[in-house]
C-alpha positions in Angstrom: 0.0 -0.1 0.0 1.4 3.5 -0.8 2.4 5.9 1.8 -0.2 8.3 3.1 -0.7 11.7 1.6 -0.8 15.1 3.3 -3.9 17.0 2.2 -3.9 20.7 1.8 -7.0 22.7 1.4 -6.6 26.3 0.2 -9.1 28.7 1.4 -8.5 31.7 -0.8 -10.4 34.5 1.2 -9.2 37.3 3.5 -10.9 40.2 5.1 -7.9 42.4 3.9 -4.9 41.1 2.1 -1.6 41.8 3.9 1.0 44.1 2.1 3.7 41.3 2.2 1.7 38.4 1.2 2.1 36.7 -2.2 -0.3 33.7 -1.5 -3.4 33.7 -3.8 -6.4 35.2 -2.0 -9.3 37.4 -2.6 -11.3 39.8 -0.4 -14.6 39.0 -2.2 -16.3 36.9 0.4 -19.5 36.8 -1.5 -17.9 34.1 -3.5 -17.5 31.7 -0.5 -20.9 29.8 -0.9 -20.0 28.8 -4.5 -16.4 28.1 -3.5 -17.5 25.7 -1.0 -19.8 23.8 -3.4 -16.9 23.8 -6.1 -14.5 22.5 -3.4 -16.9 19.7 -2.6 -17.2 18.8 -6.3 -13.5 18.7 -6.5 -13.4 16.3 -3.5 -16.1 14.2 -5.1 -14.0 13.6 -8.3 -11.9 11.1 -6.3 -13.1 7.5 -6.5 -14.6 5.6 -3.6 -13.2 2.3 -4.8 -9.7 3.2 -4.1 -9.7 5.8 -1.4 -6.5 7.8 -0.9 -4.9 7.4 2.5 -4.6 10.6 4.3 -2.4 11.4 7.3 -2.8 15.1 7.7 -5.4 17.8 6.7 -4.3 21.4 6.7 -6.7 24.3 6.1 -4.5 27.1 4.8 -5.0 30.3 3.0 -5.9 33.0 2.8 -7.7 32.9 6.1 -9.6 29.7 6.6 -11.1 31.1 9.8 -13.2 33.5 7.8 -15.3 30.4 7.0 -18.1 29.5 9.4 -17.8 26.3 11.4 -20.7 24.9 9.3 -18.8 25.5 6.1 -15.7 23.8 7.5 -17.9 20.9 8.7 -19.3 20.5 5.2 -15.7 20.2 3.7 -14.7 17.8 6.4 -17.8 15.6 5.9 -16.8 15.5 2.0 -13.1 14.6 2.9 -14.3 11.7 5.3 -16.6 10.4 2.5 -13.8 10.3 -0.1 -10.5 9.6 1.6 -9.2 7.2 4.3 -8.0 9.2 7.2 -5.5 7.7 9.6 -6.6 7.1 13.1 -3.8 9.4 14.5 -4.7 12.1 12.0 -3.5 15.7 12.4 -6.1 18.3 11.2 -4.8 21.8 11.2 -6.7 25.1 10.8 -4.9 28.5 10.2 -6.8 31.4 12.1 -6.4 35.0 12.1 -7.0 36.5 15.6 -9.3 39.0 14.2 -11.7 36.5 12.9 -12.3 34.1 15.9 -13.9 34.2 19.4 -14.5 31.5 22.0 -17.8 30.4 20.5 -16.2 29.9 17.0 -13.1 28.3 18.3 -15.1 25.9 20.4 -17.2 25.0 17.3 -14.1 24.4 15.3 -12.6 22.1 18.0 -15.9 20.1 18.1 -15.5 19.3 14.4 -12.3 17.2 14.9 -9.7 19.9 14.3 -6.9 19.1 16.6 -4.2 21.7 15.7 -4.6 25.4 15.5 -2.1 27.8 13.8 -2.6 31.3 15.0 -1.3 34.1 12.7 -0.3 36.4 15.6 2.8 38.0 13.8 3.3 40.3 16.7 2.1 41.5 20.1 2.9 45.2 19.2 0.1 47.3 18.0 2.3 49.4 15.9 4.1 46.5 14.3 0.7 45.0 13.5 -0.3 48.2 11.7 3.0 48.2 9.8 2.3 44.6 8.7 -1.3 45.7 7.7 -2.7 43.1 10.0 -6.4 43.3 10.9 -6.1 42.3 14.5 -4.8 44.0 17.6 -2.5 42.9 20.3 -5.3 42.2 22.7 -7.2 40.1 20.0 -4.0 38.1 19.6 -3.8 37.4 23.4 -7.6 36.6 23.4 -7.2 34.2 20.5 -4.5 32.3 22.4 -6.5 32.2 25.7 -9.7 31.3 24.0 -8.2 28.5 21.9 -7.1 26.8 25.1 -10.5 27.4 26.7 -12.1 25.9 23.6 -10.1 22.7 24.2 -7.2 23.0 21.9 -3.9 21.6 23.3 -1.9 21.8 20.2 -1.7 25.4 19.6 1.0 27.1 17.3 1.8 30.7 17.1 3.2 32.4 14.0 5.5 35.4 14.5 7.2 37.7 11.9 10.5 39.4 12.5 13.0 41.6 10.5 10.8 44.5 9.6 12.7 47.7 9.0 14.2 49.3 12.1 13.2 46.4 14.3 15.7 46.3 17.3 16.7 43.0 19.1 14.9 44.3 22.2 11.6 44.9 20.2 11.8 41.5 18.8 12.7 40.0 22.2 9.5 41.5 23.5 7.5 39.4 21.0 9.3 36.3 21.8 8.9 36.8 25.6 5.1 37.2 25.2 4.8 34.3 22.9 6.8 32.0 25.3 4.8 33.2 28.2 1.8 31.3 26.8 3.9 28.1 26.4 2.5 27.2 22.9 3.2 23.7 21.5 4.7 25.3 18.4 6.2 28.6 17.4 7.0 29.5 13.8 9.2 32.7 13.3 9.3 33.9 9.7 11.7 36.5 8.4 9.9 39.3 6.6 10.8 38.9 2.9 9.9 41.1 0.0 8.1 39.0 -2.7 7.6 40.3 -6.3 4.1 41.6 -7.2 3.1 42.4 -3.6 2.0 45.8 -2.3 5.2 45.9 -0.1 7.4 45.2 -3.1 5.9 48.2 -5.0 6.0 50.6 -2.0 9.7 49.8 -1.6 10.4 50.1 -5.3 8.6 53.5 -5.3 10.7 54.6 -2.3 7.6 55.0 0.0 8.9 52.2 2.5 12.3 51.2 3.6 13.6 47.6 2.6 14.4 45.1 5.3 18.1 45.0 6.3 19.6 41.6 5.5 22.4 41.7 8.1 19.9 42.8 10.9 17.6 39.9 9.9 20.4 37.4 10.2 21.4 38.7 13.7 17.7 38.4 14.7 17.5 34.8 13.3 20.6 33.8 15.4 19.1 35.5 18.5 15.7 33.7 18.0 17.3 30.2 17.6 19.4 30.8 20.9 16.5 32.1 22.8 13.9 29.6 21.9 16.4 26.8 22.3 17.0 27.9 25.9 13.2 28.2 26.4 12.8 24.5 25.7 11.9 24.5 21.9 13.4 22.1 19.5 14.6 24.0 16.3 13.7 21.4 13.9 13.2 23.4 10.6 14.8 26.8 9.7 11.6 28.8 10.7 10.0 26.3 13.1 10.3 25.4 16.7 8.5 22.8 18.6 8.1 21.9 22.3 9.1 18.3 21.7 9.2 16.2 18.7 5.5 15.2 19.1 4.6 18.8 18.4 6.3 19.2 15.1 4.0 20.0 12.3 3.5 16.6 10.7 1.8 18.3 7.7 4.7 20.6 6.8 7.2 17.9 7.6 5.8 15.8 4.7 6.7 18.9 2.3 10.2 19.0 3.8 10.7 15.3 3.4 9.6 15.5 -0.2 6.8 13.1 0.4 3.5 13.0 -1.5 0.7 15.6 -0.9 -2.6 16.5 -2.4 -3.8 20.1 -2.7 -7.4 21.2 -3.4 -8.7 24.7 -3.9 -7.6 27.5 -6.1 -3.8 27.7 -6.6 -3.2 24.6 -4.6 -0.5 22.1 -5.7 -0.2 18.4 -5.7 2.7 16.1 -5.8 3.0 12.3 -6.2 6.7 11.8 -6.0 7.4 12.7 -9.7 4.6 14.6 -11.1 3.4 18.0 -9.9 0.2 19.8 -10.8 -1.5 23.0 -9.6 -5.0 24.4 -9.8 -6.2 27.7 -11.3 -5.1 30.7 -9.3 -8.5 32.3 -9.9 -11.5 31.7 -7.8 -14.0 32.4 -10.5 -12.2 30.1 -13.1 -11.9 27.6 -10.4 -15.7 27.6 -9.7 -16.7 27.7 -13.3 -14.4 24.7 -14.1 -15.8 22.4 -11.4 -19.5 23.6 -11.9 -19.0 22.4 -15.7 -17.8 19.0 -14.7 -14.1 19.6 -15.6 -11.2 19.5 -13.1 -9.5 22.7 -11.8 -6.0 21.8 -12.8 -4.2 24.7 -14.7 -1.0 22.8 -15.4 0.9 19.6 -14.8 4.7 18.9 -15.0 6.7 15.8 -14.7 9.9 16.5 -12.6 13.2 15.3 -14.1 15.6 13.5 -11.8 17.7 16.8 -11.7 14.6 18.7 -10.5 13.9 16.0 -7.9 17.5 16.1 -6.6 17.2 20.0 -6.4 14.1 20.0 -4.4 15.5 17.2 -2.2 18.4 19.4 -1.3 16.4 22.7 -1.0 14.0 21.2 1.4 16.4 18.7 3.4 18.8 21.3 4.2 16.1 23.4 6.0 15.6 20.7 8.6 17.4 19.6 11.7 17.8 16.0 10.2 19.3 17.4 7.0 19.7 15.0 3.9 19.9 11.2 4.4 22.8 10.5 2.1 22.1 6.7 1.8 18.4 7.3 1.0 19.5 9.9 -1.7 21.8 7.3 -3.4 19.0 4.6 -3.3 16.5 7.1 -4.7 18.6 8.6 -7.4 21.3 6.0 -8.1 23.9 8.7 -7.5 26.5 9.0 -4.7 25.5 12.1 -2.6 29.2 12.3 -1.4 30.7 12.1 -4.9 28.1 14.6 -6.5 28.4 17.3 -3.7 32.0 16.6 -2.6 33.3 20.1 -3.3 30.4 21.6 -1.3 30.5 19.3 1.5 34.2 20.0 2.0 33.7 23.8 2.0 30.8 23.4 4.4 32.9 21.3 6.8 36.1 23.4 6.5 34.2 26.6 7.2 32.4 25.1 10.2 28.9 25.3 8.6 27.9 21.7 9.0 29.0 18.2 8.9 28.3 14.5 7.8 27.3 12.4 10.7 25.7 9.0 10.7 25.2 9.4 6.8 23.3 12.6 7.3 24.5 16.0 5.8 23.3 18.8 8.2 23.9 22.4 8.5 24.5 24.2 11.9 23.2 27.6 12.9 26.1 29.4 10.8 25.4 27.3 7.9 21.7 28.1 8.2 22.4 31.7 7.7 24.1 30.8 4.4 21.5 28.3 3.4 20.6 30.0 0.0 24.2 30.2 -1.1 25.0 26.6 0.0 21.9 25.3 -1.9 22.9 27.4 -5.1 26.3 25.6 -5.0 24.7 22.2 -4.8 22.2 23.0 -7.6 25.2 24.1 -9.8 26.7 20.6 -9.3 23.4 18.9 -10.2 23.1 20.8 -13.6 
C-alpha cells in the first residue's frame, strides 16, 4: 500500500490582504458559498473504490477562519466520505485572531480539528499596523487564551521578524510574550519582500524602507538561541516545537519531499514525480468544477535533476538534513561524490557536517542556506 498523503485545502479568502503576502487570495467573500460547492465537487471527483490514505489535513490560505464552522464541517464531511483518514490524523486550521472568538473556536474544535495555527505575527500594535494586519495585540492574546478554553492543546503561534528598524529588544518582547503562553509550536518567519506584492511596490517606489539583511540574520541567530533555551526544538529553519511530538506533521511531509494533495484555487499536488496546480483564480476554479471539469491549470513531470534539487532545498532546511544513503537509493547517484566540493567547503568553514550518513547544517550554515543550496544546484546541472 502506498504511503499516506498530506492533504492541503486552500481557502482563498481574506478580510484584507496583507501588504507582504504573495499567497493567492481574494477579499470578495460573496464568492464563499459557490467556492464551498466547487470544493466539494473537487473532492467528489476522487473514486470511492480506491480511497487515498490521508495522514494530515491542513486548512491554509488566505484566512481559513473566515469560514463558518458549518462550512468547515461540510468540507470535512466531504473529505471523510472520499478519503481514508489515519486514526492518529492531524487536522490543522490556520486562524487570524481578528476572525475568531471563544464560540467559534469551540465549534472548530468540536469538528475534530486538533491543531490550531494562529497568525499572531506580533504582540505590538504599531508593528501589526505596519504589517497591515487586521487584528490588535489584545485580540492576539484573546485568541490564544480562548483556543485553550475551547479545548485545543496543540496550539501554534506564527510570528514575523526583521521588519525595517526592528531592534533586538523589540523582537525579544514578542518572543517573551509568545513563550509566556507556552504554545506547542512557534513559527518565526523573516519578513521577505516578494515580487508582485504591495510591499514590493512600496519599496520600489521609495515609499517604504527595505528590510536589512544583516539585521535579519542577527535576529535569526538570536531567535534560535532564545527559543532553544526556552525548551523549543529548532527542527526546521523557521519552526520550533516543544518536543518532537509537537512538530507540524503536515509541513514535515513537504520538507521530506513526500506526496501531498492540494485542493482549492492555486493548490499544488505532488505524487513523488508529477506536480500539478490548480487555477489561481476563484471564478475560473468555480466555473471549471461547476461545468464538470477538473480545476488543474498545469501539470509537469519532474526530471531527476529537479527532484534532486528539491530534495536538497527542503532537506537542508531541517534539523535532520539529508539522508545520504536514501539519496543514493532514490537517484542512483552518490551524494558524497556529487556534492563533494560543497561538503568539503561546508565542513572546513564550520557550517555543517556529515554524521551517521546525514548531511546537516548548523546555525552558521543555516544563515548561508541559500548560497549553499545554489552551490549544490550548480553541481546537479
